[in-house]
GULO-741847 format. One record per residue (C-alpha): x, y, z; residue in one letter. Coordinates in nm, 2 decimals. Last residue first. Layout:
GULO-741847
PT      x      y      z rest
PT      X      Y      Z    A
...
end
This chain:
GULO-741847
PT      x      y      z rest
PT   5.78  12.28  10.78    R
PT   6.06  12.05  10.90    S
PT   6.41  12.19  10.91    T
PT   6.73  12.15  10.70    V
PT   7.05  12.34  10.76    G
PT   7.33  12.44  10.53    F
PT   7.71  12.40  10.50    S
PT   7.95  12.49  10.22    I
PT   8.23  12.28  10.08    S
PT   8.56  12.28   9.90    T
PT   8.80  12.04   9.72    I
PT   8.72  11.70   9.86    E
PT   8.98  11.45   9.73    V
PT   8.99  11.18   9.47    G
PT   8.98  10.80   9.48    G
PT   8.78  10.76   9.16    S
PT   8.49  11.01   9.14    D
PT   8.72  11.31   9.07    T
PT   8.80  11.66   9.20    D
PT   8.53  11.66   9.47    H
PT   8.29  11.94   9.57    M
PT   8.09  11.93   9.89    R
PT   7.74  12.07   9.97    I
PT   7.72  12.02  10.34    D
PT   7.44  11.91  10.58    Y
PT   7.30  11.99  10.93    S
PT   6.97  11.84  11.04    G
PT   6.61  11.76  10.94    P
PT   6.56  11.43  10.75    T
PT   6.41  11.44  10.40    G
PT   6.71  11.59  10.25    P
PT   6.68  11.92  10.05    A
PT   6.62  11.87   9.68    S
PT   6.91  11.96   9.46    F
PT   6.97  12.20   9.17    Y
PT   7.31  12.28   9.01    L
PT   7.42  12.62   8.87    V
PT   7.71  12.70   8.65    G
PT   8.09  12.72   8.62    S
PT   8.38  12.52   8.49    T
PT   8.17  12.25   8.33    M
PT   8.36  11.93   8.23    G
PT   8.08  11.69   8.32    E
PT   8.02  11.85   8.67    L
PT   7.87  11.53   8.80    Y
PT   7.57  11.55   9.03    K
PT   7.51  11.40   9.38    Y
PT   7.25  11.31   9.64    A
PT   7.25  11.17   9.99    I
PT   7.62  11.11   9.99    D
PT   7.76  10.89  10.27    H
PT   7.99  10.63  10.09    Q
PT   8.09  10.89   9.83    D
PT   8.20  11.12  10.11    N
PT   8.44  10.85  10.24    T
PT   8.59  10.79   9.90    T
PT   8.62  11.16   9.83    E
PT   8.83  11.19  10.15    S
PT   8.87  11.54  10.30    G
PT   8.59  11.61  10.55    H
PT   8.47  11.39  10.83    P
PT   8.10  11.30  10.81    V
PT   7.89  11.48  11.07    S
PT   7.80  11.75  10.82    S
PT   7.58  11.50  10.63    P
PT   7.68  11.50  10.26    I
PT   7.50  11.65   9.97    I
PT   7.70  11.62   9.65    G
PT   7.92  11.79   9.39    V
PT   8.12  11.59   9.14    W
PT   8.43  11.56   8.93    A
PT   8.35  11.28   8.68    N
PT   8.43  11.50   8.37    R
PT   8.79  11.54   8.48    P
PT   8.90  11.86   8.65    F
PT   9.17  12.06   8.48    S
PT   8.92  12.34   8.38    A
PT   8.91  12.43   8.75    P
PT   8.56  12.46   8.91    A
PT   8.31  12.73   8.98    T
PT   7.98  12.67   9.15    F
PT   7.62  12.81   9.22    T
PT   7.40  12.57   9.42    V
PT   7.02  12.62   9.42    K
PT   6.85  12.40   9.68    I
PT   6.49  12.31   9.61    T
PT   6.28  12.23   9.92    E
PT   6.22  11.87  10.01    G
PT   6.25  11.93  10.39    V
PT   6.27  12.30  10.45    Y
PT   6.58  12.50  10.38    Y
PT   6.84  12.71  10.55    G
PT   7.16  12.88  10.43    R
PT   7.03  13.07  10.13    K
PT   7.09  13.10   9.75    D
PT   7.40  12.88   9.81    L
PT   7.76  12.93   9.71    S
PT   8.04  12.69   9.60    L
PT   8.39  12.77   9.48    S
PT   8.68  12.60   9.30    A
PT   8.94  12.81   9.11    S
PT   9.07  12.82   8.76    G
PT   9.38  12.66   8.61    S
PT   9.54  12.52   8.92    M
PT   9.87  12.67   9.03    S
PT  10.23  12.63   8.94    G
PT  10.45  12.33   9.02    T
PT  10.40  11.98   9.17    I
PT  10.72  11.79   9.20    T
PT  10.80  11.42   9.19    F
PT  10.98  11.15   9.40    S
PT  10.98  10.78   9.36    V
PT  10.95  10.53   9.65    S
PT  11.01  10.17   9.76    G
PT  10.98   9.93  10.05    V
PT  10.82  10.14  10.33    E
PT  10.75   9.93  10.63    R
PT  10.46   9.76  10.80    G
PT  10.28   9.86  11.12    S
PT   9.94   9.74  10.98    D
PT   9.88   9.85  10.62    D
PT  10.13   9.61  10.45    R
PT  10.44   9.60  10.24    D
PT  10.44   9.97  10.17    H
PT  10.50  10.16   9.85    M
PT  10.58  10.54   9.85    R
PT  10.48  10.79   9.58    F
PT  10.67  11.10   9.69    D
PT  10.60  11.47   9.71    Y
PT  10.78  11.81   9.65    S
PT  10.56  12.12   9.64    G
PT  10.26  12.29   9.49    A
PT   9.93  12.25   9.67    K
PT   9.64  12.12   9.46    R
PT   9.72  11.76   9.55    P
PT   9.75  11.50   9.26    L
PT   9.47  11.29   9.13    T
PT   9.59  10.93   9.13    F
PT   9.58  10.64   8.89    Y
PT   9.73  10.30   8.96    L
PT   9.93  10.09   8.70    T
PT  10.02   9.72   8.71    G
PT  10.24   9.46   8.87    R
PT  10.22   9.20   9.15    T
PT   9.85   9.26   9.23    K
PT   9.73   9.12   9.56    G
PT   9.49   9.41   9.64    Q
PT   9.76   9.68   9.57    L
PT   9.58   9.92   9.81    Y
PT   9.54  10.28   9.71    Q
PT   9.64  10.60   9.88    Y
PT   9.60  10.98   9.90    A
PT   9.75  11.27  10.09    V
PT   9.94  11.04  10.32    D
PT  10.07  11.19  10.65    H
PT   9.97  10.95  10.93    Q
PT  10.01  10.65  10.70    D
PT  10.36  10.76  10.62    N
PT  10.45  10.74  10.99    T
PT  10.29  10.40  11.04    T
PT  10.46  10.27  10.72    E
PT  10.80  10.37  10.87    S
PT  11.09  10.40  10.63    G
PT  11.13  10.75  10.50    H
PT  11.11  11.08  10.70    P
PT  10.83  11.32  10.59    I
PT  10.97  11.61  10.40    N
PT  10.88  11.45  10.06    S
PT  10.51  11.49  10.12    P
PT  10.34  11.14  10.09    I
PT  10.13  11.01   9.81    I
PT  10.04  10.65   9.87    G
PT  10.09  10.29   9.75    I
PT   9.96  10.00   9.95    W
PT  10.00   9.65  10.08    A
PT   9.65   9.55  10.21    N
PT   9.62   9.24   9.99    T
PT   9.92   9.08  10.16    P
PT  10.26   9.09   9.98    F
PT  10.41   8.75   9.90    S
PT  10.35   8.80   9.53    A
PT  10.63   9.06   9.54    P
PT  10.55   9.40   9.39    A
PT  10.58   9.58   9.05    T
PT  10.46   9.93   9.00    F
PT  10.35  10.20   8.76    H
PT  10.21  10.54   8.88    I
PT   9.97  10.71   8.64    A
PT   9.88  11.07   8.73    V
PT   9.57  11.30   8.70    R
PT   9.67  11.66   8.75    E
PT   9.52  11.85   9.05    G
PT   9.82  12.08   9.07    P
PT  10.05  12.06   8.76    S
PT  10.31  11.79   8.73    F
PT  10.69  11.74   8.72    T
PT  10.84  11.38   8.74    T
PT  10.75  11.22   8.41    K
PT  10.62  10.87   8.30    D
PT  10.64  10.76   8.66    L
PT  10.81  10.46   8.82    W
PT  10.79  10.23   9.12    L
PT  10.97   9.90   9.18    S
PT  10.97   9.59   9.40    T
PT  11.06   9.24   9.28    D
PT  11.42   9.33   9.18    E
PT  11.47   9.51   9.51    M
PT  11.37   9.19   9.70    Q
PT  11.63   8.99   9.51    A
PT  11.90   9.24   9.58    M
PT  11.82   9.23   9.95    A
PT  11.85   8.85   9.95    P
PT  12.18   8.86   9.77    L
PT  12.36   9.11   9.99    I
PT  12.42   8.90  10.31    V
PT  12.55   8.59  10.14    I
PT  12.76   8.79   9.90    T
PT  12.92   8.97  10.20    T
PT  13.01   8.65  10.37    I
PT  13.18   8.51  10.05    T
PT  13.37   8.84   9.99    V
PT  13.49   8.84  10.35    I
PT  13.61   8.48  10.33    A
PT  13.80   8.55  10.01    I
PT  13.96   8.85  10.17    A
PT  14.07   8.64  10.47    A
PT  14.22   8.38  10.24    A
PT  14.41   8.64  10.06    I
PT  14.54   8.80  10.38    A
PT  14.66   8.45  10.50    T
PT  14.85   8.40  10.17    S
PT  15.02   8.73  10.21    F
PT  15.13   8.65  10.57    A
PT  15.26   8.31  10.45    I
PT  15.47   8.46  10.17    P
PT  15.38   8.34   9.82    V
PT  15.65   8.13   9.65    S
PT  15.51   7.82   9.81    S
PT  15.77   7.57   9.90    R
PT  15.82   7.27   9.68    R
PT  15.76   6.95   9.87    K
PT  16.07   6.74   9.89    R
PT  16.08   6.44   9.67    P
PT  16.07   6.12   9.87    K
PT  16.41   5.96   9.93    K
PT  16.48   5.63   9.77    M
end
């Protein structure tokens, strides 16, 4: 008995080959995309709103992979800075905080006083890492009130009373503060100033007034510096003075 003849496929050979190639492409593409999709699911940043006033206190919410080191960080970067490089972002950050091993949570920042477009950007580490997520926001308008410092004179003897007259924006939180910092300490970072202050006083919601300090016990050059908050804020303004022995 003759064996039954195999039925020919009704699909042309060329068409069958094209289908097989398409299946192969889909399979390869899936293998490449899945890891990237998994990482995106672990990393996210979001804000409750995207338009803010200068100096406003903002909550940034995040999720991050457990594999990130403790020095992974989130910072405020002007939007015109190219995305991608942690090193580049680190050179232009206005403020930053480390994640310290947290995989989700909320960080609080005090926004810059200058209007413009900014981003919160997340980075996988603080040593030549990469940017892994971002969310943009806008600062509009101007601060309610102004910040200023003035002294009754520019030179004091050791232990002499220093009279500081100030004005501050109404938007400042109660823990905005004024302190005496050696002039050799770099300006800008509230955290750095906080590590070197010789004396300080909180503004406690006041928008103007007078503060009294005692001149430091060591002769030298010092600054009175004002800060917008006591928790990772920025230095707002300063004025210098000298201290001499009697």
